C-alpha positions in Angstrom: 28.5 7.3 -5.0 30.0 9.8 -2.7 29.4 7.6 0.5 30.8 4.6 -1.3 34.0 6.4 -2.3 34.5 7.6 1.2 34.2 4.2 2.6 36.6 2.6 -0.1 39.2 5.4 0.6 38.9 4.8 4.4 39.2 0.9 3.8 42.4 1.7 1.8 43.8 3.8 4.5 43.1 1.2 7.2 44.7 -1.5 5.0 47.8 0.7 4.5 47.9 1.5 8.2 47.8 -2.2 9.1 50.7 -3.0 6.7 52.7 -0.2 8.3 52.2 -1.6 11.8 53.1 -5.1 10.6 56.3 -3.9 8.8 57.1 -1.5 11.6 57.9 2.2 11.4 61.6 2.8 10.6 63.8 5.1 12.8 67.1 4.1 11.3 69.0 6.5 9.1 69.1 6.0 5.5 69.0 7.8 2.2 65.7 8.9 0.9 64.4 6.7 -2.0 62.0 9.2 -3.2 64.4 11.4 -5.0 64.7 15.2 -4.6 61.6 16.5 -2.7 60.2 19.7 -4.2 59.2 21.1 -0.8 62.8 21.0 0.5 65.0 23.3 -1.5 67.8 24.0 1.0 68.1 22.8 4.6 70.8 24.2 6.9 73.5 21.9 7.9 72.6 19.7 11.0 69.0 21.0 10.7 66.0 18.7 10.4 62.7 18.9 8.5 59.4 17.3 9.4 57.2 16.3 6.3 53.6 15.1 6.8 51.9 13.3 4.0 48.1 13.3 4.6 47.4 10.8 1.8 49.4 8.0 3.5 48.9 9.3 7.1 52.7 9.2 7.5 55.3 11.5 9.2 58.8 11.7 7.8 61.7 13.3 9.5 64.7 14.2 7.4 68.2 15.4 8.4 70.9 17.0 6.4 74.4 16.1 7.5 77.7 17.5 6.2 75.9 19.0 3.2 75.1 15.7 1.8 71.7 14.3 0.6 68.7 14.2 2.9 68.7 11.2 5.2 65.5 9.7 6.7 65.7 9.5 10.5 62.2 8.7 11.4 59.1 7.3 9.5 55.9 7.0 11.6 52.2 6.5 11.2 50.3 9.7 12.1 46.7 10.9 12.2 45.5 14.1 10.7 42.1 15.7 10.5 38.9 13.6 10.2 37.7 15.8 7.3 39.3 15.8 3.8 40.7 18.9 2.3 42.8 21.9 3.3 42.0 23.8 6.6 40.1 27.1 6.0 38.3 27.9 9.2 38.1 27.1 12.9 36.1 23.9 13.6 36.3 22.3 10.1 38.3 19.4 11.5 40.7 19.7 8.6 44.5 19.8 8.7 46.2 22.7 7.1 48.8 22.4 4.2 51.8 24.6 3.9 55.2 25.4 5.7 55.0 26.0 9.4 57.3 26.1 12.4 57.1 24.7 16.0 56.8 27.5 18.5 56.8 25.8 21.9 57.1 22.4 23.6 54.7 21.2 26.3 55.2 18.1 28.6 52.6 15.7 29.7 52.2 17.2 33.2 50.7 20.4 31.6 48.6 18.7 29.0 45.3 17.0 28.9 45.2 13.3 28.2 44.2 13.7 24.5 47.7 15.2 23.8 49.7 12.2 25.2 53.1 12.8 26.6 54.2 15.8 24.5 53.0 18.5 22.3 54.4 21.1 19.9 52.1 24.0 18.8 52.7 25.2 15.1 52.4 28.7 13.9 49.2 28.1 11.7 47.7 30.3 10.4 50.8 31.9 8.9 51.0 35.1 7.0 49.9 33.4 3.8 47.0 31.6 5.4 45.7 34.9 6.8 46.0 36.7 3.5 43.5 34.3 1.9 41.2 34.4 4.8 42.0 31.2 6.6 41.5 31.1 10.3 41.4 28.8 13.3 44.2 27.9 15.6 45.7 25.2 17.9 47.2 23.0 15.2 49.7 21.0 17.0 51.9 17.9 16.6 51.3 15.8 19.6 51.1 12.3 21.1 48.0 10.4 22.1 47.0 8.1 24.9 44.4 6.5 22.5 44.9 3.9 19.9 46.1 5.8 16.9 43.8 5.7 13.9 44.0 7.3 10.5 42.2 10.6 10.0 41.0 10.8 13.7 42.1 14.3 14.9 40.3 17.7 14.9 43.1 19.0 12.6 46.3 18.4 14.6 48.9 15.8 13.6 48.9 13.0 16.2 51.6 10.4 16.8 52.0 7.5 19.1 53.7 8.6 22.4 56.8 6.6 21.5 57.2 8.4 18.2 56.5 11.9 19.6 59.2 11.3 22.0 61.6 10.2 19.2 60.6 13.3 17.1 61.3 15.7 20.0 65.0 14.8 19.9 65.2 16.4 16.5 63.1 19.6 17.0 64.6 23.0 17.2 61.9 25.5 18.2 61.3 28.3 15.7 63.8 26.7 13.4 62.7 23.2 12.4 60.1 23.4 9.5 56.9 21.3 9.4 55.8 20.9 5.8 52.2 19.4 5.5 51.2 18.2 2.1 48.4 16.0 0.7 51.0 14.0 -1.3 54.8 14.3 -1.5 56.0 15.6 -4.8 59.4 15.2 -6.3 61.5 17.3 -8.7 64.5 17.2 -10.8 67.7 18.0 -8.8 68.6 20.7 -11.3 65.3 22.5 -10.7 66.0 22.7 -7.0 69.6 23.7 -7.5 68.6 26.6 -9.8 65.9 27.7 -7.4 68.4 27.8 -4.5 70.9 29.8 -6.6 68.3 32.4 -7.7 66.9 32.8 -4.2 70.4 33.0 -2.6 71.4 35.6 -5.1 68.3 37.7 -4.2 69.0 37.5 -0.5 72.6 38.5 -1.1 71.5 41.6 -2.9 68.7 42.3 -0.5 71.1 42.3 2.6 73.6 44.5 0.7 70.8 47.1 0.0 70.0 47.1 3.7 73.7 47.9 4.4 74.3 50.5 1.7 71.4 50.8 -0.7 68.6 53.4 -1.2 65.0 53.4 -0.1 63.9 52.7 -3.6 66.4 50.0 -4.2 65.1 48.2 -1.0 61.6 48.5 -2.2 62.4 47.0 -5.5 62.7 43.5 -3.9 59.1 43.5 -2.8 56.0 42.7 -4.8 53.9 45.8 -5.7 51.0 44.0 -3.9 52.9 43.9 -0.5 54.2 47.0 1.1 56.6 46.1 3.9 56.8 48.2 7.1 59.5 50.7 6.3 58.9 53.2 9.1 62.4 52.4 10.4 64.2 53.4 7.2 65.0 57.0 8.1 66.4 56.1 11.5 68.3 53.3 9.9 69.8 55.6 7.4 71.0 57.8 10.3 72.7 54.9 11.8 74.5 54.1 8.7 75.7 57.7 8.3 77.0 57.8 12.0 79.0 54.5 11.5 80.5 55.9 8.3 81.6 59.1 10.1 83.5 57.1 12.8 85.1 54.8 10.2 83.5 51.7 11.6 81.7 49.2 9.4 78.1 48.2 9.7 77.3 44.9 8.2 74.1 42.7 8.1 74.5 39.0 7.8 72.2 36.1 6.8 73.2 32.7 8.2 71.8 29.2 8.3 69.2 29.9 5.7 66.6 27.3 4.9 64.4 27.4 1.8 61.1 25.6 1.6 58.3 25.4 -0.9 54.5 24.9 -1.0 51.8 25.9 -3.4 53.9 28.5 -5.4 55.3 30.1 -2.3 58.9 29.9 -1.2 59.5 30.3 2.5 63.0 31.4 3.6 63.9 31.2 7.3 67.4 32.5 8.4 69.4 33.9 11.3 69.6 37.7 11.0 72.8 39.3 12.5 74.3 42.8 12.6 78.0 43.4 12.9 79.5 46.7 14.0 82.3 48.0 16.3 83.8 44.3 16.4 80.7 43.2 17.9 78.4 40.5 16.4 74.7 40.5 17.4 72.2 37.9 16.6 68.9 39.7 16.3 66.6 36.8 15.7 65.0 34.6 13.1 63.6 36.3 10.1 61.2 34.8 7.7 60.5 35.9 4.1 57.8 34.7 1.7 58.6 34.8 -1.9 56.7 34.2 -5.2 58.0 34.0 -8.6 56.4 36.8 -10.6 57.3 37.3 -14.3 60.4 35.1 -13.9 61.7 37.2 -11.0 61.4 36.3 -7.3 59.6 39.0 -5.2 59.1 39.2 -1.5 55.4 39.0 -0.6 55.8 38.7 3.1 58.5 39.8 5.6 58.4 39.1 9.4 60.5 38.4 12.3 59.7 35.0 13.6 61.4 35.5 16.9 63.7 38.0 18.5 66.7 36.9 20.4 66.5 37.7 24.1 70.3 38.6 24.0 69.4 41.3 21.5 66.7 42.7 23.6 69.0 42.9 26.6 72.1 44.0 24.7 73.8 47.3 25.9 76.0 48.2 23.0 75.7 51.8 21.7 74.5 50.9 18.3 72.0 48.4 19.6 69.4 50.9 20.8 69.1 52.5 17.3 69.1 49.0 15.6 65.9 48.1 17.5 64.1 50.2 14.9 64.6 47.4 12.5 62.4 44.9 14.4 60.1 47.0 16.4 58.5 45.8 19.8 57.8 42.1 20.3 54.2 41.3 21.0 54.2 39.4 24.2 50.4 39.6 24.3 50.1 37.3 21.3 50.8 34.2 23.5 47.7 35.1 25.6 45.6 35.7 22.6 46.6 32.4 21.1 45.4 30.7 24.3 42.1 32.5 24.1 41.6 31.5 20.4 42.4 27.9 21.1 39.9 27.9 24.0 37.2 29.4 21.7 38.0 26.8 19.0 37.7 23.9 21.5 34.3 25.2 22.8 33.1 25.8 19.1 34.0 22.3 18.1 32.6 20.7 21.3 36.0 19.3 21.9 35.3 19.0 25.6 38.5 17.3 26.8 40.6 20.0 25.1 38.2 22.7 26.4 38.8 21.4 30.0 42.6 21.6 29.5 42.4 25.4 29.4 41.2 25.6 32.9 43.4 25.8 36.1 43.0 23.2 38.8 42.0 26.0 41.2 39.4 27.5 38.9 36.3 28.8 40.6 33.5 30.9 39.1 29.8 31.3 39.5 29.9 29.0 42.5 31.5 26.2 40.6 34.8 24.7 40.8 36.6 23.3 37.6 35.0 19.8 37.7 31.4 21.2 38.2 32.0 23.9 35.5 33.2 21.4 32.9 30.4 19.0 33.7 27.9 21.9 33.1 29.5 22.7 29.7 29.6 19.2 28.7 26.0 19.0 29.3 25.4 21.9 26.9 27.6 20.4 24.3 25.5 17.2 24.3 22.2 19.2 24.4 22.9 21.5 21.4 23.5 20.4 17.7 26.1 23.1 17.2 27.9 25.8 19.1 29.6 28.8 17.4 31.7 31.2 19.5 33.8 34.1 18.3 35.5 37.1 19.9 36.7 40.6 19.0 38.0 43.8 20.6 40.3 42.1 23.0 41.8 44.1 25.9 44.7 42.5 27.8 46.0 43.6 31.2 49.1 41.6 31.8 51.3 41.2 35.0 54.2 38.8 35.4 52.4 35.5 35.8 48.7 36.6 35.6 46.6 38.5 33.2 43.0 39.6 32.6 41.4 39.5 29.1 38.3 41.5 28.3 36.6 41.0 25.0 33.2 41.1 23.2 31.9 37.5 22.7 29.3 36.3 20.2 27.7 33.1 21.1 25.3 31.0 18.9 23.9 27.5 19.4 21.0 25.4 18.3 19.2 26.5 21.5 20.5 30.1 22.3 22.0 33.2 20.6 23.5 35.9 22.8 26.3 38.5 22.8 28.1 40.3 25.6 31.3 41.0 27.5 33.4 38.0 28.6 36.1 38.5 31.3 38.8 35.9 31.8 41.5 35.8 34.5 44.5 33.7 33.5 47.5 32.4 35.4 50.8 31.1 33.9 51.5 27.5 34.8 54.4 25.6 33.3 54.6 27.9 30.4 50.9 27.8 29.6 48.1 30.2 30.3 45.3 28.7 32.3 41.8 30.2 33.2 41.2 30.5 36.9 38.1 32.7 36.8 35.5 33.5 34.2 32.6 35.9 34.1 29.9 37.1 31.5 27.7 40.1 31.2 25.0 40.0 28.5 24.8 42.9 26.3 
């Protein structure tokens, strides 16, 4: 029965897919006929939202213009993970569900052929994913040079090259949300309006507390199960006192807030600014995760999605002290993300993707890139499974090169071994590529 159900479902998807191709994917703006979408509570003016429905294998792009209703700008067939369900771990070939944001944009000259002409990495796993133990990485929206088929990816969202190009015109990195759901749900407009009012009111009180409130008042906005990093509070209190002495105002501001929803979690992304001494400073994009607990919204996650380079370089007197609000940015995270994606590709035996992580001038153990990849493909074909994991990462980074040392655990149907892996990487076109690799067994 289980196999028959799977075949019937795939037959339905293929039929649906064929009808879409016959009718054509619309890219003309028109009002949504679905009614209010429960995942999109508030969209900043002139911002866009990407909505992926796994059930129909369709990507929708909506725009809000002049504070009117959402307008559909693009509707296109897509391909998600070949396995059903919500992604939980690396290598399960499932597409995650939730609210994500696009972090970067890669052009075809820096990509392997399986990604087509363009690719946008998402920030999966986000804070909520990690909290429930989900892992994995390298969930991208990308093009493809192959014929697009339903449920044919390793977990990414794939589009025809023509449509990924259209989509790129509407993407604002670290701002445009990507909401991935099994099936789109609608809601009454009044429900969405009430949710927006209540969350906006909470944000207003929260920001005023940062400006003038007490430590305990600030903590009252957060769930008892989540303790935010408040190591900065004493320094921040001193900043407030200093500005009061000089009769200068210090204000915090929330602008361009977007509110999104999935699985009982509300995600709020906004521009965070500070205003003092007639100077207005954009610090960066701040993201809050909220839950409705006993009829009150509580913050269950609070992070800076990205920090403005202008803020990092600003020279104003109060800026130095204000840096305590955000802490240091972790530039090593981009290197680690590359390593995690490389491990995931090797573990899933996705050899085209695996090869894309190596620089053209790679040379190790007497082999160039072509010889190295050929050897690894042979092992992938030989073994029934391959599981690779890493821990205890140490990164030595220079301007355009870095060295990563970590403990690697390797298991396959023919070999189990542990030891130290050393990778040397170089930055090419915004991407980190491996140009040397070595291994020392424990």
